[in-house]
N, C-alpha and C positions, 0 to 999 in steps of 0.2 A: 504495501500499499505506500505510495508515495503521498510526500508531505503537502499540504497545500501550494506552498512555495514552489515545488517542484512542478505540479500539476498546473501551475500558472506560466512558469519559464517552460516546459516542454509545448504547451499550447499555441495554438495560432488562430483556428476556428472554433468558436462560440456559437451553440444555436441556443436560440432564445426562445424556450417553448412558453406561450401567453405574451407573449410581447405587445405591446399596445402602440398605436400609431399616437397616442394623447401625450404630449409633452410632459403633462404633470404625474403621468404614472411612473411608478417607480421601475418596470420595465423598460421603457423607453429611454427614461434618465440612465440606468446603467447601460443600456446597448452605446448609446450614444458615449458616454466614457469608455466603455471597453472599446470602442473603435478609435476615441482619442489616443488610447495606450496602444493602439496598433495592433490589434486581434480584429479579425473579420468576425463580424458578427451576422450572423443568418438569421431574420425572425419566420418562428414558427407560430402561425394563429389563424385555422379554419376561416375564422369571421374577416381577415385580411388578405386571406389568399388572392396573389396576382398581382396586389398592388406593391410598392416600395415605402420602405420603412427607414430614413437614413442612407437615402441611396440602393440598399440592397432590397432583392425581391423577395416578399413573403411566401412560404411556400405553407401550405394545409397542413401536412405531416412533416414528423421528422423523416418518412422514407423519401418522400419527394425532395427534402431539401439534400439529401445525402448522395439520392440519385445525380441531383444535377453536379452538386462539388465532384461526383467521382467521375464524369463526365469530364471534368478540367484535370481530374489526376488527385483532389483534393478529398479530405475527409473532416467529420466532426470531430474534434478534439474534447470537448466539454458541451453536455445537455445540460443548459441553464434552465432550472424550472420555476416559474411564476406561476403557477397552479396550487390550488388546493393540498392539504396533505394527503387524504384520501382520493384525489385524481393521479397521483406520481404512478401506482404500480403499472398502469398502462403504459405512462412514457418511459418508464425501466424498460418493459420489455422491449419498447421501441428502441431505445438508447443500446441495448444488447443487438438488437438487428440488426442494427448498423454500423455495429462494430466503434462505436464512441468510445474514447478512452476514459471518461468519466461521468459519472452523473451527479449535480450540484444542485443540493434543493436549497432556495434561498432563505431567509429569516425566517422563523417562526415555519419552516416547513421539515417536518421531519414523517418520515413513513418507513419504520425497521424492515418491512416485508420486502419492500421494493430495494432497499440498502442491502439485505441480505441475499437477494434475486442478483443484483448486479454483479456483486462481489463475486459470488458462485460463479459467475461467466467471467470473471476476471478484468471486471472495472474498479475503478476507485470510485468511490463514494463520500461527498461531502454534504452534510446535513446541518440546518439550523445555521448558516454563514451567508453574509452577504460578498458576493463577488467583488461586487466594487470596495469596499471596506477593507476587504483581506489583499487585496492588491493595492490599493492605495497605502497600507500599513506596511506594506513588503517593499515599497517604492519610496518611502517618505525620506 
């Protein structure tokens, strides 16, 4: 299991599940921050599929996002979840299916069943941590 610092330094592409196009929403703010920090941020939200957020096409599912990236020889390194804790298990299964490196659950999001599932498949797991706060503190 890699540390948060290792996960962030090893990663280039972050899919944000539940990303909103509303600037006042945390998912939007975190996505903008991560882009400015040099990550490629891929929005995943069926409500905005086909639109763009922060210049990146929004995909309805993680699989669609992974397929599009795969065509360019890229992959999803981190699946960052802005969904309720009870909504995480299907996202965890999708993260495994697309061979992501890490399932990241934002602040106040924890699901042990999903964590156990992805760990058993060889993925790293972070629960109840904001990726923006963690990145900022490591680079302060």
